[in-house]
N, C-alpha and C positions, 0 to 999 in steps of 0.2 A: 452762668458758668457750670452750675450743677447739671443742667439739662444737657449741655454739650458733653460733659463727662459721661453721663448716662448713655448717650448715643454712641460714644466711642466704645464703652464697655459692651454694649449690645452688639456692635459691629464686630468686635473681637470674638465674642462668643459665637457669632454666626460664622466667622472665618474658621474658627476651630472646628465647628461642627461640619463644615464643608470639607475641611481637610480629612476628617475621619471618614466621611461618606465617599470620598473619591477613591478610596482603597477597597471598597466593597465590591466583591465579585458579583456580576450581574449576568443574567441570561435572558434570552428573548422569551416573551410571553408564550409564543407558540411552542417552544421547546418545553417550558415549564408545564403547560397544559397537556402536552403529549405525555410527559413523565407522570403527571398526576392521573391521567386516564389509564395509563398502563398499570400503575400501582393499584388503582381501584379495581380494574379487571382481574389482576392477579390475586387480590384478596377478597373478591366478591363471595367466594364459597364459604369463607370464614365469618362473614358479616351477617349477624342475625336479622338485620333490617332488610337485607336483600334476599337472603335465603332463610325463610322462617324456621325456627326451632320446632322440631316435631312436638306435638302436644304431650306425648308420653315423657319427654325429657324436659319440658318447660316447668321450672319451679314456680313460676308466677301465674300459672293457669288457675282459673276459677275451680275450686274444689266443690264438687256437688255434695251438698249436705242433705241428708235424708232426715226427715222429721219422724220421729217414732213416738207414738203416744203410748205411754205405759199404763 
């Protein structure tokens, strides 16, 4: 009897989840991909991985250390 009650409870949870998911707005993958591509192209100039930061403005560049013997 306990096993049967557990199955009923699990089925109810599944139904509640499906009721929530049915109201989600969806879009076609091709439209989402086109929007993502347009966003990436619009922001490519601001992305330091696409357009590298000039070495004079890069705070993480290797600093050349000179050894001086006193």
